[in-house]
C-alpha positions in Angstrom: -69.7 -39.9 -69.1 -68.0 -37.1 -71.1 -68.4 -33.4 -70.6 -68.8 -31.3 -73.7 -67.2 -28.3 -72.0 -63.7 -27.0 -72.8 -61.6 -25.6 -70.1 -59.5 -22.5 -70.7 -55.8 -22.7 -69.9 -56.0 -19.6 -67.7 -58.9 -20.8 -65.6 -58.2 -22.0 -62.1 -60.3 -24.9 -60.6 -59.6 -23.6 -57.1 -61.3 -20.3 -58.0 -64.2 -21.5 -60.1 -65.1 -24.8 -58.4 -66.6 -23.2 -55.2 -69.4 -21.4 -57.2 -70.1 -24.5 -59.2 -70.5 -26.6 -56.1 -72.8 -24.1 -54.5 -75.1 -24.1 -57.5 -75.6 -27.9 -57.1 -75.0 -27.9 -53.3 -77.6 -30.6 -52.4 -76.5 -33.1 -55.0 -72.8 -32.5 -54.5 -73.1 -32.9 -50.7 -74.6 -36.3 -51.4 -71.8 -37.1 -53.8 -69.0 -36.1 -51.4 -70.7 -38.0 -48.6 -70.5 -41.1 -50.8 -66.8 -40.4 -51.5 -65.9 -40.3 -47.8 -68.4 -42.9 -46.5 -65.9 -45.8 -46.8 -63.1 -44.0 -45.1 -59.5 -43.5 -46.4 -59.0 -44.7 -49.9 -57.7 -43.9 -53.4 -60.4 -43.3 -56.0 -59.6 -43.7 -59.7 -61.5 -41.8 -62.4 -64.1 -44.5 -63.1 -65.0 -44.8 -59.4 -65.4 -41.0 -59.1 -67.8 -41.0 -62.0 -69.8 -44.0 -60.7 -70.2 -42.4 -57.2 -71.3 -39.1 -58.8 -73.9 -40.8 -60.9 -75.2 -42.9 -58.0 -75.7 -39.8 -55.9 -78.1 -38.2 -58.5 -81.7 -39.5 -58.7 -83.4 -37.0 -61.0 -82.5 -37.8 -64.7 -82.7 -34.2 -65.9 -80.6 -33.0 -63.0 -78.1 -35.7 -63.6 -77.7 -34.8 -67.2 -77.3 -31.2 -66.4 -74.6 -31.8 -63.8 -72.8 -34.4 -65.8 -72.6 -32.1 -68.9 -71.6 -29.1 -66.8 -68.5 -27.7 -65.2 -68.5 -30.2 -62.3 -68.9 -33.1 -64.6 -65.9 -31.8 -66.6 -63.7 -31.7 -63.5 -64.7 -35.2 -62.4 -64.0 -36.5 -65.9 -60.6 -34.8 -65.9 -59.6 -36.1 -62.5 -57.1 -38.9 -62.8 -57.3 -39.9 -59.2 -58.5 -38.6 -55.8 -57.3 -39.2 -52.3 -59.9 -39.5 -49.6 -58.9 -38.6 -46.1 -62.2 -37.8 -44.4 -63.5 -35.1 -44.3 -61.3 -34.1 -47.2 -61.1 -35.3 -50.8 -58.0 -34.2 -52.8 -58.3 -34.2 -56.6 -55.5 -34.5 -59.1 -57.0 -32.9 -62.2 -55.4 -33.1 -65.7 -57.3 -30.3 -67.5 -55.2 -30.4 -70.7 -52.1 -32.3 -71.8 -49.3 -31.2 -69.5 -51.6 -29.0 -67.3 -52.4 -30.3 -63.8 -54.1 -28.7 -60.9 -54.6 -30.0 -57.4 -57.4 -29.1 -55.0 -58.9 -30.4 -51.8 -62.6 -30.2 -51.0 -64.2 -30.4 -47.5 -67.0 -32.9 -47.7 -69.2 -31.1 -45.1 -69.1 -27.5 -46.2 -67.8 -28.0 -49.8 -65.1 -25.5 -49.3 -62.3 -25.7 -51.9 -58.6 -25.0 -51.5 -55.8 -25.2 -54.1 -52.9 -27.3 -53.0 -49.4 -27.8 -54.4 -48.2 -31.1 -56.0 -46.1 -31.7 -52.9 -49.1 -31.3 -50.7 -51.1 -33.7 -52.8 -48.3 -36.3 -52.7 -48.3 -35.8 -48.9 -52.0 -36.6 -48.9 -51.3 -39.7 -50.9 -48.4 -40.8 -48.6 -50.6 -40.3 -45.5 -53.1 -42.8 -47.0 -50.5 -45.6 -46.9 -48.3 -44.6 -44.0 -49.2 -41.6 -41.9 -46.2 -41.8 -39.6 -43.8 -41.9 -42.6 -45.6 -39.1 -44.3 -45.1 -36.8 -41.3 -41.4 -37.7 -40.9 -39.2 -34.7 -41.8 -36.4 -37.1 -42.6 -38.4 -39.3 -44.9 -37.0 -40.2 -48.3 -37.7 -37.6 -51.0 -36.3 -37.9 -54.6 -36.7 -35.2 -57.2 -36.0 -36.3 -60.8 -36.7 -32.9 -62.2 -34.2 -30.5 -63.6 -31.7 -29.2 -61.1 -31.3 -25.9 -62.9 -34.5 -24.4 -64.2 -32.6 -21.8 -66.2 -31.0 -24.5 -68.3 -33.0 -25.0 -71.6 -34.8 -28.3 -71.9 -34.6 -30.4 -75.0 -38.1 -31.4 -76.1 -37.8 -32.3 -79.8 -37.0 -35.9 -80.9 -34.4 -34.5 -83.3 -32.5 -33.2 -80.3 -31.8 -36.7 -79.0 -28.0 -37.3 -79.0 -27.2 -33.6 -79.4 -27.2 -32.6 -75.7 -23.6 -31.6 -75.7 -24.1 -29.2 -78.5 -27.0 -27.5 -76.7 -25.1 -27.3 -73.5 -22.2 -25.7 -75.3 -24.4 -23.2 -76.9 -26.0 -22.4 -73.6 -22.7 -22.0 -71.8 -21.1 -19.9 -74.5 -24.1 -17.6 -74.5 -23.4 -16.8 -70.8 -19.8 -15.7 -71.6 -18.5 -12.6 -73.3 -15.1 -11.0 -73.8 -15.2 -9.3 -70.4 -12.9 -10.9 -67.9 -15.5 -11.0 -65.1 -17.8 -13.2 -67.2 -14.9 -15.8 -67.6 -14.2 -16.0 -63.9 -16.6 -19.0 -63.3 -14.6 -20.9 -66.0 -11.3 -20.1 -64.3 -12.8 -21.2 -61.0 -13.9 -24.5 -62.5 -10.4 -25.1 -63.9 -8.8 -24.4 -60.5 -11.0 -27.2 -59.0 -9.6 -29.9 -61.3 -7.5 -32.4 -59.5 -6.9 -36.1 -59.0 -6.5 -37.1 -55.4 -5.3 -33.7 -54.4 -2.9 -33.3 -57.4 -3.7 -30.2 -59.5 -4.6 -30.6 -63.2 -4.3 -28.1 -66.0 -4.1 -24.9 -63.8 -2.6 -24.3 -60.4 -3.3 -21.6 -57.8 -0.7 -19.1 -59.1 -3.2 -18.3 -61.9 -5.8 -16.3 -59.9 -7.2 -14.1 -62.7 -8.4 -14.4 -66.2 -5.7 -12.0 -67.5 -3.0 -14.3 -66.0 -4.6 -17.3 -67.6 -4.7 -15.7 -71.0 -1.0 -14.7 -70.6 -0.1 -18.2 -69.6 -2.0 -19.7 -72.6 -0.2 -17.4 -75.0 3.3 -18.1 -73.7 2.6 -21.9 -73.7 1.1 -21.9 -77.1 4.1 -20.0 -78.6 6.5 -22.3 -76.8 5.0 -25.7 -78.0 4.6 -24.3 -81.5 8.4 -24.4 -81.8 8.7 -28.0 -80.7 8.4 -31.1 -82.8 4.7 -32.1 -82.6 5.3 -35.5 -81.0 7.5 -34.1 -78.2 6.3 -35.8 -75.0 4.7 -33.6 -72.3 7.3 -34.7 -69.8 10.0 -32.9 -71.8 8.4 -29.5 -71.2 6.4 -30.1 -68.0 8.6 -27.9 -65.9 8.2 -24.9 -68.4 4.4 -25.3 -68.2 4.5 -25.2 -64.4 6.6 -22.0 -64.4 3.6 -20.4 -66.2 1.0 -21.9 -63.8 0.0 -24.7 -66.0 -0.2 -28.4 -64.9 -0.4 -31.7 -66.7 -3.6 -32.6 -68.4 -3.3 -30.4 -71.6 -2.1 -33.3 -73.7 0.3 -36.2 -74.2 2.6 -34.3 -76.6 3.3 -30.8 -78.0 0.8 -31.1 -80.8 -2.1 -32.1 -78.6 -1.2 -29.5 -75.9 -1.2 -26.8 -78.6 -4.7 -27.8 -79.8 -6.1 -27.7 -76.3 -4.4 -24.4 -75.4 -5.8 -22.9 -78.6 -9.4 -24.2 -77.9 -9.4 -22.4 -74.5 -7.8 -19.2 -75.9 -10.5 -19.0 -78.5 -13.2 -19.5 -75.8 -11.7 -16.7 -73.7 -11.4 -14.3 -76.7 -14.6 -15.0 -78.5 -16.8 -17.6 -76.9 -18.5 -19.9 -79.3 -20.2 -23.4 -78.9 -17.8 -25.2 -81.2 -14.6 -24.3 -79.4 -16.4 -24.7 -76.0 -17.4 -28.3 -77.0 -13.9 -29.0 -78.3 -12.2 -27.7 -75.1 -14.5 -29.5 -72.6 -14.0 -32.8 -74.5 -10.3 -32.5 -73.5 -10.8 -31.6 -69.9 -9.6 -34.3 -67.5 -12.4 -34.7 -65.1 -13.6 -38.4 -65.2 -11.5 -41.2 -64.0 -13.7 -43.4 -61.7 -17.3 -44.4 -62.6 -20.0 -46.2 -60.7 -22.8 -48.0 -62.6 -25.9 -49.3 -60.8 -27.9 -52.3 -61.8 -29.8 -53.5 -58.7 -32.4 -56.0 -59.6 -32.1 -59.6 -60.8 -29.1 -61.9 -60.8 -26.3 -59.8 -62.1 -23.4 -62.0 -63.2 -21.3 -63.1 -66.2 -22.4 -66.7 -66.4 -25.4 -69.0 -65.6 -27.7 -66.0 -64.9 -29.6 -65.3 -68.1 -33.2 -66.5 -67.9 -33.3 -66.4 -64.1 -36.1 -64.2 -62.7 -35.8 -60.4 -63.5 -32.6 -61.2 -65.4 -32.0 -60.7 -69.1 -30.7 -58.4 -71.6 -29.8 -55.7 -69.1 -26.9 -57.7 -67.9 -25.4 -58.1 -71.4 -26.1 -54.4 -72.2 -24.4 -53.1 -69.0 -21.3 -55.3 -69.3 -20.9 -54.2 -72.9 -21.4 -50.6 -71.8 -18.7 -51.0 -69.1 -16.2 -52.4 -71.6 -16.8 -49.5 -74.0 -16.5 -47.0 -71.2 -13.2 -48.4 -70.0 -11.8 -48.3 -73.5 -12.8 -44.7 -73.9 -11.5 -43.7 -70.5 -8.1 -45.3 -71.1 -7.7 -43.6 -74.5 -8.7 -40.2 -73.1 -6.4 -40.4 -70.1 -3.5 -41.3 -72.4 -4.3 -38.4 -74.8 -4.4 -36.0 -71.8 -0.9 -37.0 -70.9 -1.8 -38.5 -67.6 -0.7 -41.7 -65.9 -3.9 -42.4 -64.0 -5.5 -45.8 -63.7 -9.3 -45.6 -64.2 -11.8 -47.7 -62.3 -15.3 -48.7 -63.1 -17.5 -50.4 -60.5 -20.8 -52.1 -61.4 -22.9 -52.0 -58.2 -25.5 -54.7 -57.8 -26.9 -56.8 -54.9 -25.2 -59.8 -53.3 -27.4 -62.8 -53.1 -26.1 -65.5 -50.6 -28.6 -68.1 -51.9 -27.3 -67.6 -55.4 -28.6 -70.7 -57.2 -25.2 -71.9 -58.5 -24.2 -68.4 -59.8 -21.5 -66.1 -58.7 -24.0 -63.6 -57.3 -22.7 -64.5 -53.8 -19.2 -63.2 -54.7 -18.6 -59.7 -53.4 -16.0 -58.5 -55.9 -15.6 -60.0 -59.4 -13.5 -58.7 -62.3 -15.4 -57.9 -65.5 -14.2 -60.2 -68.2 -12.2 -58.6 -71.1 -11.4 -55.5 -69.0 -8.4 -54.4 -66.9 -9.9 -51.9 -64.6 -13.6 -52.8 -64.2 -15.2 -54.9 -61.4 -18.6 -56.0 -60.2 -19.2 -55.0 -56.6 -22.1 -56.8 -54.9 -23.6 -55.4 -51.7 -26.4 -57.3 -49.9 -29.8 -56.0 -48.9 -30.3 -55.8 -45.1 -33.3 -57.0 -43.1 -34.7 -54.8 -40.3 -32.5 -56.6 -37.8 -29.4 -55.8 -39.8 -28.8 -59.3 -41.2 -28.1 -60.0 -44.9 -31.1 -60.9 -46.9 -30.2 -64.3 -48.3 -32.8 -64.9 -51.0 -33.6 -63.3 -54.3 -36.3 -60.6 -54.2 -38.5 -59.5 -57.2 -37.7 -56.1 -58.7 -41.2 -55.1 -57.6 -40.4 -55.7 -53.9 -36.9 -54.3 -53.5 -37.7 -50.6 -52.9 -37.9 -50.9 -49.1 -34.3 -52.0 -49.1 -32.8 -49.4 -51.3 -32.2 -46.5 -48.8 -30.2 -48.8 -46.5 -28.5 -50.3 -49.6 -27.4 -46.8 -50.7 -25.7 -46.2 -47.3 -23.9 -49.6 -47.3 -22.9 -49.3 -51.0 -21.5 -45.7 -50.4 -19.2 -47.0 -47.7 -17.9 -49.8 -50.0 -17.4 -47.5 -53.0 -15.4 -44.9 -51.0 -13.2 -47.7 -49.6 -12.5 -49.4 -52.9 -12.1 -46.2 -55.0 -10.2 -44.5 -52.1 -12.5 -41.5 -52.6 -15.6 -40.4 -54.4 -16.4 -41.4 -58.0 -16.5 -38.8 -60.7 -19.7 -40.1 -62.4 -22.7 -42.2 -61.2 -24.9 -44.0 -63.8 -28.2 -45.5 -62.9 -30.1 -48.1 -64.9 -33.8 -48.8 -64.6 -36.0 -47.1 -61.9 -34.4 -48.9 -59.0 -30.8 -48.2 -60.2 -31.7 -44.6 -60.8 -33.2 -44.2 -57.4 -30.1 -45.5 -55.7 -27.9 -43.4 -58.0 -29.9 -40.2 -57.2 -29.6 -40.9 -53.4 -25.9 -41.5 -53.7 -25.4 -38.5 -56.1 -27.0 -36.2 -53.5 -25.1 -37.8 -50.6 -21.7 -37.6 -52.2 -22.2 -34.5 -54.4 -21.4 -36.4 -57.7 -22.9 -35.9 -61.1 -25.5 -38.5 -62.1 -26.4 -39.8 -65.5 -29.9 -41.3 -65.8 -30.6 -44.2 -68.1 -33.8 -46.2 -68.6 -33.5 -49.6 -70.2 -36.5 -51.3 -71.7 -36.7 -55.1 -71.7 
């Protein structure tokens, strides 16, 4: 069945559907009685169409209804949730355009509902108690800041930093008050309580600009490879802390980048400056499913290229972290933890080892945390990636405690791989207030 009608973008199903139902009231009451006759269930598009056609006896009436507005709505409905006496429709009218409505099967009254309300209908279908629990799990993978521009073109892939720099520089101007958020951010930089780049004596943008000018003139008179330790005390006198660079030349470049941003914000200098800011030292990477190990695991269920990919990723990240920290003039040891699950019955692998160094690295480890059963015991056997979701919320809590203990604080960045890893990463990101990077690997 396919309706010949086109639906205008500005039309609302919730407003136009009631009149259409009333025009075919007898037939639609029969149709909706068929929808609710078998109790609670989820109906896909084909089932909706079949039930509609079975409820119509007259051939001419059937053709009229099918080719009309109601037929178009049914054809455009991806699925419907039946919770007698209501039927809630998820209607995709055009690409990217969805509307959700619920219809009372007795009086055919129509009410528009939000996506969240529709999802609540769907949750109730499977677990009514959980759906009504105010503390039930809720994850939103949408944009956190709707004012931030979204990249939609394929050509934008890999250019996210450039777009962010353009967006940030557009929010700044040469007025000191517009630069205050940037200063506030710099004042938050620290490593385990030790200030980086700027200390609290710089409490205004004017003071920051003065300090930058004094420091830039000073390092310009030094040999370019003079170590930061040789002039650290002078920097502190001006309110500047370590993190600007390992030597005079690098410090001068970083100071200049920030000075240019404060005088005339532009995306190029914004990107250059933030690439120098010391803010990432400890990283957590999640890869939950399968047998995650460095030997005797490839080919086991749910285990394949993602293990090789993530281990290579970790080695590259560690190398980059070490280089950046050195260039920033800091003596900080980075740490990378790959979080996966511990499997006691590990089939001859090391997946029953809690902590394992990543080969060919100095500062990276695999941390394995077991799933817990309802009675709090470790789940001993492997579980398919399709069946691990009930364990993930408890897993997040247990993993958080382990991470905070090993890192002696919160990580600076959390990376999730695959849907399960991203789910745990999102929960932990929200719990700890840490930035999350989402990655989706394809086998």
